[in-house]
N, C-alpha and C positions, 0 to 999 in steps of 0.2 A: 784547323777545317771541321764545323758542327757534324752532330753523329746524324746519319742517313737515318736513324733509326724514330729521331725525336718528331718530325713534322707526322709519319703515322700516327704515333704514338698521340700527339696532341690534336689532331684529327678525331682520334677515336674518344677520348675524355670530354674533347667540345660535344659529341653524340651526345654523352651521359649529362649532358651542362655542366660539365668543370671545363673551365678557360670558354665560356660559349658567350658569345657576344651577349650584352645586355642592353636593358631596355627602362628607362626613367620618364615617366611624364610628369612635368609641371604645370600645374594649371596658374594662371592668371589670376580666378578667384575660387573658393570652393563653395561660393554662393551662388546660385543662379535660381531663374524665375521659372515656371515651367510655361514653354513656349521658347523662351528665351535662349543667347547663344552661350554656349559654355569656350573658352578659349583656352589655350595654353600651345606647350611647346613638347613635343616627343623626344628625346633623346637618349639616339642609338652610341655604344661603344664596342669596336671589335676585340675580340678575346683575343686567345694564343695564337689562331690560327683564319684565312680567309673563309667566308662563310657565305653564302648565297643565300640572301633572304628573299622570301617567295612575297611578300605583303606584310604592311603592318595594318592592323586591325584594331578601333575602339569600340569596346561595347559599354552600352550602357547599360547597368546591372542594377535589378530592383531582390529584395528578399520577400517571400511570400508564406504564408503558414499552408500547410495542409492538416485537416484535422480526419484523424480515421479513429471514433468512437470517442474514447476518452484521451487519445494519444491526439500529440501534435508535434508535426516534423518543421523543420525549417527548409525550404528550397530556395534555390538560385533562378530569375530568370531574366533574359533578356531582352530591355526592350526596345531597344536599338541598336542597329550595327553600321559602321563606315568602315571603310578601306580608305587610309591614307598615302598611301605608297604602294606603289608597283614594285617588281623583282628588282634588286641589286643586290650590291656584292659588297661587305665591310671587313675591309683589311684589318690586321691585327694593329690592335688599339686605336684601330681609326674612328672619328666620333662624329657623325653626323646627325643633324636634325630636320624636323617636320612643323612649322608652326599648322594650329589648326585653330577652325573656329565650327563650332558645331551649332546648330539649332535643333534643341531637345524639344521631343514632342510635347505638344500642350496637355498630354493626357499622364504625362509623366510623374508617377508618385510623391506626393509630398513627404517629406521627412521629419517634420516639427510634430512631435509623439507619435509619429510613424515608425518605419519599418527603413533600415539602411536601403539607400542607395549610393550606386560607384559607379566609377569609370573604369573598365577595365582594357590594359593595350597588351595585346601581343604579337609576338612577333614570329611568323611561320617560315622555321626553316626544315627544310626537308631532309628526312631523316638524322631529325634529332629532337630532345628536347625544346620546347618552345618558352623562350624566355617570357616574362609576363607581370606586369605590374599594375597596382589597382591603387585607387585612392577615392576616399569616401568624397562626397559630395552633399550637401545643404541644398533642398529644393523648394525653396517657396513656390506657394499656389500662383497658379496661374493669375492674372487679374480677374477674371471671368468668377472665377473661384475664389478667390479674394473678396469680392464683392456679397457671394452670398454667406461666406461666412462671418463678415463685418456685419451683414444685414441679420444670422442666428444671435450674434450675439447684441445685438442691436432689440431684437425681440425678449432678452432676459435668457438665453441659454448657453449654459455653459459647454464650452467644447473638452470632450476628456479624454479621449485618444484618438489614433488612428493607424489602421493597418491595413493589412494584403492581406488575403485570403484567395486560398485555391479554388477554382472553380467557373464555370463558361464566362468567357469576358462579354457576352452584351453586345457584341459587335464587333470587336478588338482582336488585337492576335494574342495579345497577352494570357497566361493560362491565370489569370487572378482578377479580381477586382479590388479597388482601394474602399473603406469603408472608415466613414470618420460617425462618430459616438457624440452624443450631444446628452445633457441633462439641462431640466428646468432650473433657475438659480431665483432667487428672493426679490428680482425684478420681472419675471415672468407674470403676463396677466392671462391665466386662465388656468383649467387644470392640470395638474401636475402630468409631465409627460420625459418621456425615452423617445430619442430620435436616434435612428441611424441613416445615414446619409450615404450614398451610394455618388458619387459628383464623375460625369462624364462630360468634361471640356471638350469642346469640337471649335473648328476657325471660326465658326460663325454664330458661337453661343453656347450652352452650357445648357447639360439634359440632366435632370436629378429621379433616382430614385428617391422616395421619403418610407421609409419602414418605420411607423411610429407606435410604442407601446406594444413591440412584435413579443411573441412567444417564444419559446423554450427555444424551439429550433432557429427560430432566426434567422440569421444571413443562409444557412445550411438549407432552407424551404426554400428561400429564394434563388438561388444560385442552382437548384435541382428542377428549377421552372414552374415553380408554384404561381398562378397567373397575378398580376397586378390586383387589389382589390377595392372596391371604393372603400373611403374610409381608411385603412391602416394602413394601406401600402400603395402609395399613388406616385404617378410620373408629371414630372413638371421638366416645363421646356422654357427655358427663358433664351431670348433671343439677343443679339445686339443691341436693339432698338430698347428692349425690354431692363438689360443691366445699365444702358448708359445713364437711364432715369435715376439711377442712384439707387444709394443705399436701402433710404427707407421705404422707397418705391420695392424694391425688392422683397425687404422686410414685410410689407403689406400685403405681396403674392403669398410669399411662406404663410401668412400668420393664418389664409383664410385658408388652407390646407392640415394647418395645425392645431385649429379651433384657440386662438387668443388675439388681442389686442395688437396692431403696431404702435 
């Protein structure tokens, strides 16, 4: 006959995370294009005692930088969340799974030359530590942004890096924006340039803020609300019709703002 004290002890330990349910998310592919579908399966395995799971949530996470004078801190932000399961009970050692297919936002930050993005899976268990799992993903540019990147390369610009930085999101919910930095290469036709490009992909096109040969305050002044200026700082709006004309046409549009030949 089992010890009657064993079950209460197991429940107490489970609340502390010892012998609790575990979660493991397995992605079909870890590379996805912004605006595309991320598919996988969430696996839940019961612990030493029955536990009620209030919900399973998936959070698309991104890291961004916050500047405070000369100090920089890395912070995490939720880009989008999904609930994929309602309340259920998992028995000891029981295994359950939930397939999922998530449509990533078109403005999901790209990870090439940039900050990390990952999918966090969380079980919500009442009065207990919540098990979590994190999976890094590689996010490719949305097709509209890819066209702009190809156009920049066509002009002779060289892509240096991409990073997310804290600041007013300029119409979005996240506490950051992503910036892509370019400098001119050997095939550039025009005066030397540096370019900071802030992309805002939308379902029906793409909005860009171009910060050309910016001063030392750079992105900080832009995010603090310094107005767009004719010449050095410009706003460019490309419709789907503009983008569908191809890389050469978009390169010509960018060249008119940058003072270069396409």
